[in-house]
N, C-alpha and C positions, 0 to 999 in steps of 0.2 A: 329671758323668757319670764313672763309674770307668773307669780305664785298662784296656785288654784287652792282656795280654801273650801274644804268639805265640811259643812256644819253637821251637828248631831241630827238636826231635822232632816237634812238631805240624806244621811246614811239610813235614817228610818224609812224614808221613801223608798230608797233603793232596796232595803230588805223586804219591803211590802210590794216590790215589783213595779212601782210606779216610774222610777227613774231606770232607764235602760240604756246601756252602752256596752261596747265590746269588752270581753274579759280582760284584754291587756290594759285597757283603761282602768278597769276595776282594781287590778293589782297595783297599778301606779297611784291611784287614788288612795288605796289602803294604806300603802307605804307613806304617802305624803301626809295623810291625816294623822298617822301615829307620830310623825316627826313634829308636826304642829301641836299635837296635844301634849307631847313630852316637853316641847319648848315652853308652852304656856304654864306648865306646872312648876317651872323653875322660878323661884322667888329671888328678888334682889336682897342682898344681905341687910339685915336690920341695923339701924345705929345703935351703938353700944351706950347703955345708960352710964351717967357719970358714977364713978366710984367702983365700977366693975372692971376687972382686968381681962384680958383676952383668954387667960387661962381659965377664968370661971365659965366662959361660954363653952369651952371644950369639954366641961365636966358633965354635960347633959347626958341623960341616960340613953342607951342605944335605941330605945323605942321612940325617943324624941328627935333622933337624927334623921335627915332625909336619906333615903336609901335609893340610889339610882340603879335600876336593873336594865341592862340592855335588851331590847325586844329581840325574841328569836325570829329568824328569817322565816317568812311564809313558805310553806311547801310549794314547790313548783307543779304545774299541771302535768298529768300523763295523758297519752293517747293510747287507748287500747283498741286494736282493730281486729275483727274476726273476718277471715276470708271465706267467700262462698258465692254461689250463684243466686240471683234473685228469682222469685217466682215459685208458685206451689209445686211445679214439676220437679224441683230440686230440693224440696223440704225432705229432711230425714235421710239424706243420702251422705255418703262417706266424704264426698268433697265439700260438704257444708257443715263439718264439724266446728269450724271456726266461728260460723254464725251461731251454732247452738251454744258454744262455750260463752260467747258475749251475751246471748240471751239469758244464760244461767247466772252470769255476774249481775247483769241488770236486775233480774228478779231478786237475788239475794240482797242487793244494796238498795232496792226500792227506787230504780231509775227506769222511766218508761222509755221505750224506743218507738217514736211515733212521727218524727218530722224528717223531711228530706232537705239536705243542704250538702253542697260539694259532691253531689252524686252518691250520698251515703246516708244511711239512717243513724241518727244520733240519739244517745240517751238524753231525754228531755227533762230539764229542771228550770233553767232560765232562758228567757228570750231577751236579747239585748238591743237589737235594731231590726228594722224591716228589710235592709240590704244584706246583713249577714246574721244568720241564725246560729247561735251557739247552744248546745245542749250539754249541760255538765252536772255531774253528781259528785259525791264525795265517798271515798273509802277511808274510814277514820277521818283524819283532818287533811287528807290529801285530795285536792281537786282532780277529777278524772273524767275524761271525754270517752264515751264509748261509740264505736262507729262499725256499721256493716256496710261496705261499699255496694252501691246499687248499680255499678257496671258489672259485666260479667267477670268471672275469675281473671281471665287473661289480660284484662284492663284495670286491675285493682289499683294499680299505681296512679291512675288519673285522679281518682278520689283521694288517696292517702297522700299523695305528693302535694295536692292543693291545700289540704287541711294543715299539714306540717308547714308548708311555705307561709300561709296566711297568719297563723298563730305563732310562728317562729318557735316551735316546740323542738328542744334538742333531741337528736336522734337516739340518745341513750335513754330517753324517756317516752319512746314509741315502741310498744309491745304488740307484735304481730302474731296472731294465733292461726294456725292452719293445719291441715291434714298431712300426714306423712306415710307414704307406702312402706318406707324402709324400717319403720318402728312396728313392733308387735302391736296387735290390736289393743286399744284402750290404754296404752302406755304413754306417760308424758315425758317430755324432755324440754328442760329450759336451758337456752343457750344465750350468752351475752352477744354474740355476733356470728356471722357465717355466710355461706353462700346460698343460693336458692335451691341447691340439691335437685334440679330438675323440675321444681315446682313453678308453673308458668305465672301464678299470681305473685309469688315472691320474686321472680325474675323481673316482672314489670314494676314492681315497687323499687327494687334496687336500681332499675333504669331511671325511675323518676327521682330518686335520691342521688342522681349524678354518679352512680357506680358505687356509692358508699354502702358497706355491708355491716356498718358498726351500729347495730340497733338489736335489742334483745328479741327473741322469738320463742314462743311456746308451741312446741310441735305435739300433735295428737296422733298417735299411731292408729292406722286403719288396716294394717296388715297387708300382705301380698295377695294378689288375685290367684285363685285356685287354677291348677293345671296350666293351659295356654291361653286363658282368658286375656283379652286386651285390657291393659290397665285403665285406659279411657272409660271403657264400659264398666269396669269394677268399681271405680270411684263414684260413678253415677248411680250405683245400686243402693237401695235402702237398707237399713239394719232390720234384722228380725227382732223378735220381742226380747230374747235372751241377751243379744248383743246390746240393745237399747238399754236394758237394765244394768249391764256392766259399764256401759258408757256413762250412764247418769251418775255412777259411783265416781268414775274418773273426773267428771265435771265438778263434783264436790271437792276433790283434791285440787282441781285447777283453780277454783274460787279461793281456796285457802292459799294456794301458791301466789296467786295475784296479790292478795292482801299482805302476805309477808313481803313480797317484792316491794310494794309501795311503802310499807310501814317500817320495814327492818333491813331492806337492802337485798341485792342480787344474791350474794353468797348464801344467806340463810334460806332464801327461796329455793335455790338450786338444790341444797342439801335436803329440804323437805321433799322436793319432787323426786330426787334420786332414791330416797329411802320409802317412798310411798309404796304400798303393797297393793296387789290386785285383789279383786273381790273374792275370788275363790280361795285365796291365802288366808282370808279373815273369816271365812265360813266355817 
């Protein structure tokens, strides 16, 4: 396979948005360009002047010696998916807290959600080709894709499965955010893997992952329905003003949990989530 040389001017054009190509190519080119730049900086040993011994050349001060530092591996991209139903009819309902959490992350990190691809809304920052639109932002130095599937809840896996398959994202770096009837209202729980727990959106995603359950998920508690209310009707009810205020506080904790997850690892993020206090406990 012939080598591809990415010049400084080409990289400048890419950063300006003039050169566009899929993200996976960008990572390959970035790694290749680092290798080429490192190789070009290595100099052939100079001829030793007459009268100087080899020991004299080793007496150079540390500042004069070439220091070779191995480049740190680039952080791999994460896919963060919030589950919900599209359309104004479902805005602000319990079943759409996954959408709301992704919206909160996007706002906090300055990533706009405006384009449709793979039957999902993505956080928009870069557009690479006309055939495949990829919208990616960053949390710290970690590339992240935000998605809100535009299928209905029960078909969420159609969108999520296509994204994961196309961009070859490891399942351990796919975070799915969804509502949970079995958690107290506004409580968060971060798990490294698990079943669908009766949630049809998660059930469909697991099906499209060929049965694999080995991906992290952030559950947002919406509480149990009162009395004998049908759970289906309950999750489609909107929040009242007090509930929304408490939920907004939960979203702030969720944003911090996601940052810790991407930058410091799962264990620290799970510890943060499990020790987070509810709004009334801080008042």
